[in-house]
C-alpha positions as CSV (number, residue, x, y, z in Angstrom):
1,M,0.0,0.0,0.0
2,S,1.4,3.4,-1.0
3,C,1.8,6.3,1.5
4,D,-1.1,8.2,0.0
5,E,-3.3,5.1,0.1
6,S,-2.3,4.4,3.7
7,A,-3.1,8.0,4.7
8,K,-6.5,7.8,3.0
9,E,-7.3,4.5,4.7
10,Y,-6.4,6.1,8.1
11,L,-8.6,9.1,7.4
12,R,-11.5,6.9,6.4
13,K,-11.2,4.5,9.3
14,H,-11.2,7.2,11.9
15,N,-13.8,9.4,10.3
16,V,-11.3,12.3,10.2
17,G,-13.2,14.1,7.4
18,E,-16.4,14.1,9.5
19,I,-14.5,15.4,12.6
20,V,-12.9,18.2,10.5
21,E,-16.3,19.1,9.2
22,Q,-17.8,19.3,12.7
23,M,-14.8,21.4,13.9
24,L,-15.2,23.9,11.0
25,K,-18.9,24.3,11.8
26,Y,-18.0,24.8,15.5
27,L,-15.5,27.5,14.6
28,T,-17.8,29.3,12.1
29,D,-20.8,29.2,14.4
30,R,-18.8,30.9,17.2
31,R,-16.4,33.1,15.3
32,F,-13.5,32.8,17.6
33,T,-11.1,35.7,17.5
34,D,-8.2,33.2,17.8
35,P,-9.0,30.1,15.8
36,L,-6.4,28.1,17.7
37,Q,-8.4,28.7,20.9
38,G,-11.5,27.5,19.1
39,I,-9.8,24.3,18.0
40,L,-8.6,23.7,21.6
41,A,-12.2,24.2,22.9
42,F,-13.6,21.8,20.3
43,T,-11.0,19.2,21.1
44,Q,-11.6,19.4,24.9
45,R,-15.3,19.0,24.3
46,E,-14.9,16.0,22.1
47,I,-12.5,14.3,24.6
48,V,-15.0,14.8,27.5
49,Q,-17.8,13.3,25.3
50,Q,-15.7,10.4,24.4
51,H,-14.9,9.7,28.1
52,L,-18.6,9.8,28.9
53,Q,-19.5,7.5,26.1
54,L,-16.9,5.0,27.1
55,G,-18.1,5.1,30.7
56,I,-14.8,6.3,32.1
57,R,-16.7,8.7,34.3
58,K,-20.1,10.4,34.5
59,Q,-20.6,14.0,33.7
60,S,-21.4,16.3,36.6
61,Q,-24.3,18.8,36.5
62,L,-21.8,21.6,36.4
63,E,-20.0,20.2,33.4
64,H,-23.3,19.5,31.7
65,N,-24.4,23.1,32.2
66,M,-21.0,24.5,31.1
67,G,-21.3,22.6,27.8
68,L,-24.8,24.0,26.9
69,D,-24.7,25.6,23.5
70,I,-27.3,28.1,22.2
71,Y,-26.0,27.4,18.6
72,D,-26.7,23.6,18.9
73,N,-29.9,23.0,16.9
74,T,-29.7,19.2,17.0
75,P,-33.3,17.9,17.1
76,V,-34.4,16.6,20.5
77,N,-35.3,12.9,20.5
78,K,-38.1,13.5,22.9
79,S,-41.7,14.6,23.0
80,A,-42.5,18.1,24.1
81,I,-43.9,18.4,27.6
82,G,-47.7,18.2,27.5
83,V,-49.6,21.5,27.2
84,I,-53.0,22.0,28.8
85,G,-55.2,24.7,27.4
86,T,-58.2,26.2,29.1
87,I,-61.1,26.6,26.7
88,G,-63.3,29.7,26.7
89,P,-65.9,31.1,24.3
90,I,-63.2,32.5,22.1
91,S,-61.4,29.2,21.7
92,Q,-64.3,26.8,21.6
93,A,-64.9,26.4,17.8
94,V,-63.6,23.3,16.1
95,E,-61.3,25.2,13.8
96,E,-59.8,27.0,16.7
97,L,-59.3,23.8,18.6
98,E,-57.7,22.2,15.6
99,T,-55.2,25.1,15.4
100,L,-54.3,24.7,19.1
101,I,-53.9,20.9,18.8
102,K,-51.7,21.3,15.7
103,S,-49.6,23.8,17.7
104,G,-49.0,21.3,20.5
105,L,-52.1,21.2,22.8
106,T,-52.5,17.8,24.4
107,V,-55.2,18.3,27.1
108,V,-58.4,20.4,26.8
109,R,-59.4,21.9,30.2
110,M,-62.9,23.0,31.2
111,N,-63.2,25.2,34.2
112,C,-66.4,24.6,36.1
113,S,-66.0,27.9,37.9
114,H,-67.2,29.4,34.6
115,G,-69.8,28.2,32.1
116,D,-72.6,25.7,32.4
117,H,-73.0,22.1,31.3
118,T,-74.4,23.2,27.9
119,F,-71.3,25.2,27.2
120,H,-68.9,22.5,28.4
121,G,-70.8,19.9,26.5
122,K,-70.2,21.8,23.3
123,T,-66.5,22.1,24.2
124,I,-66.3,18.3,24.6
125,T,-68.1,17.6,21.3
126,N,-65.9,20.1,19.4
127,A,-62.7,18.9,21.0
128,R,-63.5,15.3,19.9
129,I,-64.3,16.4,16.4
130,A,-61.1,18.4,16.2
131,A,-59.0,15.4,17.5
132,K,-60.7,13.0,15.0
133,N,-60.1,15.4,12.1
134,L,-56.4,15.6,12.9
135,N,-56.1,11.9,13.9
136,K,-54.5,12.9,17.2
137,H,-55.1,11.9,20.8
138,V,-56.4,14.7,22.9
139,A,-57.4,14.2,26.6
140,I,-60.3,16.2,28.1
141,A,-60.2,17.3,31.7
142,L,-62.9,18.9,33.9
143,D,-61.6,21.3,36.6
144,T,-64.0,21.3,39.6
145,K,-65.0,24.5,41.4
146,G,-64.2,22.8,44.7
147,P,-64.5,24.4,48.1
148,E,-63.5,27.8,46.7
149,I,-64.9,31.2,47.6
150,R,-65.8,33.8,45.0
151,T,-67.2,37.3,44.8
152,G,-70.5,38.1,43.1
153,F,-71.0,39.9,39.9
154,I,-70.4,43.6,39.3
155,K,-73.5,45.6,38.6
156,D,-74.0,46.2,34.9
157,G,-71.1,43.8,34.1
158,G,-68.4,46.4,34.6
159,N,-65.2,46.5,36.7
160,L,-64.4,48.0,40.1
161,D,-61.4,50.3,40.4
162,L,-60.5,50.1,44.1
163,P,-57.8,52.6,45.2
164,H,-55.6,52.4,48.3
165,D,-57.4,53.1,51.6
166,H,-60.8,52.7,49.9
167,K,-63.5,51.4,52.3
168,L,-65.4,48.3,51.0
169,R,-68.0,46.1,52.7
170,L,-67.9,42.4,51.9
171,T,-71.4,41.0,52.4
172,T,-72.8,37.5,52.5
173,D,-76.4,38.7,51.7
174,P,-77.5,37.0,48.5
175,A,-79.5,40.0,47.6
176,F,-76.2,41.6,46.5
177,L,-75.0,38.7,44.3
178,N,-75.5,40.8,41.1
179,E,-75.1,44.2,42.7
180,G,-71.4,44.6,43.2
181,C,-70.3,48.3,43.5
182,L,-67.7,50.5,45.0
183,E,-69.4,50.3,48.4
184,K,-70.4,46.7,48.7
185,L,-69.4,43.4,47.2
186,Y,-71.0,39.9,47.6
187,V,-68.9,36.9,48.8
188,D,-70.4,33.4,48.5
189,Y,-69.0,32.0,51.8
190,A,-71.7,32.4,54.5
191,N,-69.4,31.5,57.4
192,I,-66.7,34.1,56.5
193,T,-67.8,36.2,59.4
194,K,-67.2,33.3,61.8
195,V,-63.7,32.3,60.7
196,M,-62.2,35.7,60.2
197,E,-60.9,38.2,62.8
198,V,-60.3,41.9,62.8
199,G,-56.8,42.7,61.4
200,Q,-56.7,39.7,59.1
201,Q,-56.5,40.2,55.3
202,V,-58.7,39.0,52.5
203,Y,-57.2,38.4,49.1
204,I,-59.2,38.7,45.9
205,D,-58.2,37.7,42.3
206,D,-55.0,35.8,43.2
207,G,-54.1,38.5,45.7
208,L,-54.1,41.4,43.2
209,L,-56.6,43.1,45.6
210,A,-55.8,42.9,49.3
211,L,-58.3,44.0,52.0
212,K,-57.7,44.4,55.7
213,I,-60.6,43.7,58.0
214,E,-61.6,46.6,60.3
215,E,-65.0,45.4,61.6
216,I,-67.1,42.2,61.5
217,G,-70.9,42.1,61.5
218,A,-73.4,39.3,61.4
219,D,-73.3,39.1,57.6
220,Y,-70.6,41.5,56.6
221,L,-66.9,42.4,56.8
222,D,-65.9,46.1,56.7
223,T,-62.5,46.3,55.0
224,V,-60.0,48.8,53.8
225,V,-57.9,48.4,50.6
226,V,-54.2,47.8,51.3
227,N,-53.3,46.7,47.8
228,P,-55.3,48.4,45.1
229,S,-56.5,46.8,41.9
230,V,-59.2,46.7,39.2
231,I,-61.4,43.6,39.5
232,S,-64.2,42.1,37.5
233,G,-67.0,39.8,38.8
234,K,-66.7,36.2,40.0
235,R,-63.2,36.6,41.3
236,G,-61.6,34.1,43.6
237,V,-61.3,34.9,47.3
238,N,-58.4,33.6,49.6
239,L,-58.3,33.7,53.3
240,P,-54.6,33.1,54.1
241,H,-53.8,30.7,57.1
242,V,-57.6,30.3,57.8
243,K,-59.2,26.9,58.0
244,V,-62.5,27.1,56.2
245,D,-65.3,24.7,56.9
246,L,-66.4,24.2,53.3
247,P,-67.1,20.6,52.1
248,A,-64.5,19.0,49.7
249,V,-67.3,18.1,47.3
250,S,-70.2,20.6,47.1
251,E,-73.6,19.9,45.5
252,K,-72.3,21.7,42.4
253,D,-69.2,19.5,42.3
254,K,-71.4,16.4,42.5
255,S,-73.4,17.6,39.6
256,D,-70.2,18.4,37.6
257,L,-68.6,15.1,38.4
258,K,-71.8,13.3,37.3
259,F,-71.6,15.3,34.1
260,A,-67.9,14.3,33.6
261,A,-68.7,10.6,34.1
262,E,-71.6,10.7,31.7
263,Q,-69.5,12.4,29.1
264,G,-66.7,9.8,29.4
265,L,-64.0,12.4,30.3
266,D,-60.4,11.3,31.0
267,M,-59.5,13.2,34.1
268,I,-60.7,15.4,36.9
269,F,-58.7,18.4,38.2
270,A,-59.9,18.4,41.8
271,S,-59.7,21.9,43.3
272,F,-58.5,22.8,46.8
273,I,-57.7,19.3,48.0
274,R,-56.5,19.6,51.6
275,K,-56.3,16.0,52.7
276,A,-56.4,12.4,51.3
277,E,-60.0,11.6,52.3
278,Q,-61.2,14.5,50.1
279,V,-59.6,12.7,47.1
280,E,-61.6,9.6,48.0
281,E,-64.8,11.6,48.3
282,V,-64.3,12.7,44.7
283,R,-63.5,9.2,43.6
284,A,-66.6,7.9,45.4
285,V,-68.9,10.3,43.5
286,L,-67.4,9.2,40.2
287,R,-67.9,5.5,41.0
288,Q,-71.6,6.2,41.5
289,H,-71.9,7.1,37.8
290,T,-69.2,5.2,35.9
291,D,-67.0,2.1,36.2
292,K,-64.4,3.7,33.9
293,P,-61.1,4.7,35.6
294,I,-61.2,8.5,35.4
295,K,-57.9,9.9,36.7
296,I,-58.0,12.3,39.6
297,I,-55.4,15.1,39.7
298,S,-55.3,16.9,43.0
299,K,-54.8,20.6,43.0
300,I,-52.6,21.9,45.8
301,E,-53.7,25.4,46.5
302,N,-53.3,26.1,50.2
303,Y,-51.0,25.5,53.2
304,E,-53.1,22.5,54.4
305,G,-52.5,20.8,51.0
306,V,-48.8,21.4,51.3
307,D,-48.7,20.1,54.9
308,N,-50.6,16.9,53.9
309,F,-48.9,16.5,50.6
310,D,-47.6,13.0,51.1
311,E,-51.0,11.5,51.9
312,I,-52.6,13.4,49.1
313,L,-50.1,12.2,46.6
314,A,-50.6,8.6,47.7
315,A,-54.3,8.9,47.2
316,S,-54.2,10.7,43.8
317,D,-53.4,9.8,40.3
318,G,-51.3,13.0,39.9
319,I,-50.8,16.5,41.2
320,M,-51.3,20.0,40.0
321,V,-49.2,22.8,41.5
322,A,-51.9,25.5,41.3
323,R,-49.7,28.5,42.0
324,G,-52.4,31.2,41.8
325,D,-54.3,30.4,45.0
326,L,-51.2,28.8,46.5
327,G,-49.2,32.1,46.1
328,T,-51.8,33.9,48.2
329,E,-52.1,31.2,50.9
330,I,-48.4,30.7,51.6
331,P,-45.6,33.4,51.4
332,I,-45.0,34.1,47.8
333,E,-41.3,33.7,48.2
334,K,-41.9,30.1,49.2
335,V,-44.0,29.1,46.1
336,F,-40.9,28.0,44.0
337,M,-39.8,25.8,46.9
338,A,-43.2,24.2,47.2
339,Q,-43.2,23.6,43.4
340,K,-39.8,21.9,43.5
341,M,-40.8,19.7,46.5
342,M,-44.1,18.6,44.9
343,A,-42.6,17.9,41.5
344,S,-39.7,15.9,43.0
345,K,-42.1,13.8,45.1
346,C,-44.2,13.2,42.0
347,N,-41.2,12.1,40.0
348,A,-40.1,9.7,42.8
349,A,-43.6,8.2,42.9
350,G,-43.9,8.0,39.1
351,K,-47.1,10.2,39.1
352,P,-47.7,13.1,36.8
353,C,-47.1,16.7,37.9
354,I,-48.7,19.7,36.4
355,V,-47.4,23.2,36.9
356,A,-50.1,25.9,36.4
357,T,-50.9,29.6,36.7
358,Q,-49.5,32.8,35.0
359,M,-47.0,30.8,33.0
360,L,-47.4,33.1,29.9
361,E,-49.8,35.6,31.4
362,S,-48.5,38.6,29.4
363,M,-49.3,36.8,26.2
364,I,-53.0,37.3,26.8
365,N,-52.3,40.7,25.2
366,N,-48.8,40.4,23.7
367,P,-47.4,38.1,21.0
368,R,-44.2,37.4,22.9
369,P,-43.7,36.4,26.6
370,T,-41.5,38.2,29.1
371,R,-38.1,36.8,29.7
372,A,-39.1,35.9,33.2
373,E,-42.1,33.9,31.9
374,A,-40.0,32.0,29.4
375,T,-37.6,31.2,32.2
376,D,-40.4,30.1,34.5
377,V,-41.8,27.7,31.9
378,A,-38.3,26.2,31.4
379,N,-37.7,25.9,35.1
380,A,-41.0,24.0,35.5
381,V,-39.7,21.5,33.0
382,L,-36.4,21.3,34.8
383,D,-38.2,20.8,38.1
384,G,-39.8,17.7,36.6
385,A,-43.2,18.8,35.4
386,D,-45.0,16.4,33.0
387,L,-47.4,19.1,31.8
388,I,-47.6,22.9,31.9
389,M,-50.9,24.7,31.8
390,L,-52.4,27.8,30.1
391,S,-55.4,29.4,31.7
392,G,-56.5,32.9,30.4
393,E,-53.9,32.7,27.7
394,T,-56.0,30.2,25.7
395,A,-59.4,30.9,27.3
396,K,-59.6,34.6,26.4
397,G,-56.2,35.7,25.0
398,A,-55.5,37.3,21.7
399,F,-52.5,35.1,20.9
400,R,-53.7,31.6,21.7
401,K,-51.9,29.7,19.0
402,E,-48.7,31.5,19.7
403,C,-48.9,30.7,23.4
404,V,-49.1,27.0,22.8
405,Q,-46.3,27.1,20.2
406,M,-44.1,29.0,22.7
407,M,-44.8,26.5,25.4
408,K,-43.8,23.7,23.1
409,K,-40.6,25.4,21.9
410,I,-39.5,26.3,25.4
411,S,-40.2,22.9,26.8
412,L,-38.1,21.2,24.1
413,E,-35.2,23.5,24.7
414,A,-35.4,22.9,28.4
415,Q,-35.2,19.2,27.9
416,T,-31.8,19.6,26.2
417,T,-30.5,20.9,29.5
418,A,-32.1,18.3,31.7
419,R,-29.9,15.4,32.8
420,E,-32.5,12.6,32.7
421,E,-29.8,9.9,33.5
422,A,-29.1,11.6,36.8
423,M,-32.8,11.5,37.5
424,F,-32.9,7.8,36.6
425,D,-30.1,7.1,39.1
426,S,-31.8,9.2,41.8
427,I,-35.2,7.5,41.4
428,K,-33.6,4.1,41.3
429,A,-31.6,4.8,44.5
430,L,-34.8,5.9,46.3
431,R,-36.7,2.7,45.8
432,P,-37.4,0.4,48.7
433,L,-36.3,-3.1,47.8
434,P,-37.6,-5.5,46.7
435,I,-39.8,-3.9,44.0
436,P,-42.5,-5.6,41.9
437,T,-41.5,-7.5,38.8
438,A,-43.2,-5.1,36.4
439,E,-41.3,-2.1,37.9
440,S,-38.0,-4.0,37.8
441,I,-38.5,-4.8,34.1
442,A,-39.4,-1.1,33.3
443,C,-36.3,0.1,35.2
444,A,-34.1,-2.4,33.4
445,A,-35.5,-1.4,30.0
446,V,-34.7,2.2,30.6
447,S,-31.2,1.3,31.7
448,S,-30.7,-0.5,28.5
449,A,-32.1,2.4,26.5
450,Y,-29.3,4.6,28.0
451,E,-26.6,2.0,27.3
452,L,-27.7,1.3,23.7
453,N,-28.6,4.9,22.9
454,A,-32.0,3.6,21.9
455,A,-34.2,5.5,19.5
456,A,-37.4,4.6,21.5
457,I,-39.0,2.3,23.9
458,V,-42.2,0.5,23.0
459,A,-44.6,-0.5,25.8
460,L,-47.6,-2.7,25.2
461,T,-50.2,-1.6,27.8
462,N,-53.9,-1.8,28.2
463,S,-54.3,-0.3,31.7
464,G,-51.4,2.1,31.1
465,A,-49.5,0.8,34.1
466,T,-46.5,-0.6,32.1
467,A,-46.0,2.7,30.2
468,E,-46.3,4.7,33.4
469,L,-43.6,2.6,35.0
470,V,-41.3,3.1,32.1
471,C,-41.9,6.9,32.1
472,K,-41.2,7.0,35.8
473,Y,-37.6,6.1,35.2
474,R,-36.9,9.1,33.0
475,P,-35.9,7.4,29.7
476,P,-33.6,9.1,27.2
477,C,-36.0,8.6,24.4
478,P,-39.8,8.6,23.7
479,V,-42.0,5.9,25.0
480,F,-44.5,4.6,22.4
481,A,-47.3,3.1,24.4
482,V,-49.6,0.9,22.4
483,S,-53.0,0.3,24.0
484,K,-56.2,-1.4,22.9
485,V,-58.1,1.0,25.2
486,E,-58.7,4.4,23.7
487,Q,-59.2,6.1,27.1
488,T,-55.9,4.7,28.3
489,A,-54.1,6.2,25.3
490,R,-55.5,9.6,26.1
491,Q,-54.7,9.4,29.8
492,L,-51.1,8.5,29.1
493,L,-50.8,12.1,27.7
494,L,-50.3,13.0,31.4
495,H,-46.9,11.4,31.3
496,R,-43.7,13.1,30.1
497,F,-41.9,11.1,27.3
498,C,-45.1,9.2,26.4
499,R,-46.5,9.0,22.8
500,P,-49.6,6.9,23.0
501,I,-50.9,4.7,20.1
502,Y,-54.4,3.4,20.1
503,C,-54.8,-0.1,18.5
504,A,-58.4,-0.3,17.5
505,N,-58.2,-4.0,16.6
506,A,-59.0,-5.8,19.9
507,E,-57.8,-9.0,18.4
508,E,-54.4,-7.7,17.3
509,S,-51.5,-9.9,18.3
510,R,-48.6,-8.9,20.5
511,E,-46.2,-8.8,17.5
512,G,-48.8,-7.0,15.5
513,R,-48.9,-4.2,18.0
514,V,-45.1,-4.1,18.1
515,Q,-45.0,-3.6,14.4
516,I,-47.5,-0.8,14.6
517,A,-45.2,1.0,17.0
518,L,-42.1,0.4,15.0
519,K,-43.7,1.8,11.9
520,E,-44.8,4.9,13.8
521,I,-41.2,5.4,15.1
522,V,-39.8,5.4,11.6
523,E,-42.6,7.5,10.1
524,S,-42.2,10.1,12.9
525,G,-38.5,10.5,12.1
526,L,-37.4,9.5,15.6
527,G,-35.7,6.3,14.4
528,K,-33.8,5.1,11.4
529,V,-32.7,1.7,10.0
530,G,-30.2,0.1,12.5
531,D,-31.4,2.0,15.6
532,A,-32.1,0.0,18.7
533,V,-35.6,-0.1,20.1
534,I,-36.5,-1.6,23.5
535,L,-39.7,-3.6,23.7
536,V,-41.5,-4.0,27.0
537,H,-44.5,-6.4,27.4
538,A,-45.7,-9.7,28.9
539,T,-44.6,-13.0,27.6
540,P,-46.9,-15.0,25.3
541,D,-48.2,-17.2,28.0
542,V,-49.7,-14.3,29.8
543,A,-53.2,-13.5,28.4
544,A,-53.7,-9.9,27.2
545,G,-54.9,-7.7,29.9
546,Q,-54.5,-10.4,32.5
547,G,-51.0,-9.8,33.8
548,F,-48.1,-7.4,33.8
549,A,-44.9,-6.8,31.9
550,N,-42.4,-9.5,32.7
551,Q,-40.1,-9.2,29.7
552,Y,-38.1,-6.7,27.7
553,R,-36.1,-7.3,24.5
554,V,-34.1,-5.3,22.0
555,V,-34.8,-5.1,18.3
556,L,-33.1,-3.1,15.5
557,L,-35.2,-1.0,13.1
558,K,-35.3,-2.4,9.6
């Protein structure tokens, strides 16, 4: 072999051409003043990556963060975090819902504090039509009013501009339900005069309006404005550090839960949950009207909910960190801490966590979010949220599509900075041993996905349990969950990393369902010929729907 041929063989064998091409792109993207410094930086980065791939050592969080690159536009091999959108009159039409779904909306939310069953029934019908038109899975959630307190309506449908030191009487007299004015405002909690004391504060509209109590009568509180604001009717009322005696499930809630069961909804966002037995009360009402497993997501909105979080989490199918009311019930500087705590405990338990309230609030009226809002969304993803929620942004905002698109873009970028392998190690270390067989299989499958740099994991699941266990261990790739139960497919949208597939053929074989998923992986562009895919399922001797995952295997895409 000649010298020239030997050199060419060396360059080919070690992919030198590809390395040089990558280095040139690295230099041109960053425009180093001294190209030699750029070459050195590139070389150091490549050596670190090689050591990590060879398992010589693991990368620290600091090293990971130091290597983050705003010029790196490598596609993320993950699903965007789920986006929940609250639907109002302006966003209810089928065409509007299709636009939101195409933009990244995965869960439609109906707020029972507003609208009636006729309105919500139309939302459900339109959402299902939109999802069918687009051939996409979209979950539908009903958010209960719960034991919340609200003001009455403002007379003539206007707003109240309440300046500092203004005197305002809060009354429980129903005669003033629709007569709110600058002198008097109705509040729908009859016992407010019994649980409050002079000197305490009342927060209205997520604390934008703060009132200090000066006098208490039989059916009124005389207050003075200490934090001025402009408010409209039917605003939420918070009584910080006060234990209210409202029932967890009101008569209205029972009616709304019956409606949800009859409509075949996928999940309930249960408001103002303060203890575990209240979750069971909600579940008991649902069982009276359906035998289908509707998921219950408990909303933590006050200090009692935070104090009793562990028992609430154990009784719930998931948690929503409802920061609006929570931020008025606990010190506002503690909200971020509560969010991190709740998200982390959800991650350890393998239960979905939703972060909500004012995520892109400014986009109600503006086409771009503030820098702080964009960072807040990203931090929710880094904290471990499975879904992030839009309220007024999609219910009444002027830039609804842009809000959903922005949520999706930020969440994908945030995932590039998350070290899921570190989360995998942490969750694994926290497990009390021994663990059930199905969980051990799920954990081992995720471990193999990291070691093989797998393109995807396929989980065959009818109840959703297998896919949920795989998602719990923070895989490095999407989880394609194939289910013969359509509601299960929609409910799995609650889980980060999960891409549900509904198999309409109830008689489809195990291998048939595997092939459906493998085809989807290739068509979605998330896998190519030769990529490894991990399959998680039960062995053939276990009847479908009768057992649990007890096997995983590796296949290569063809």
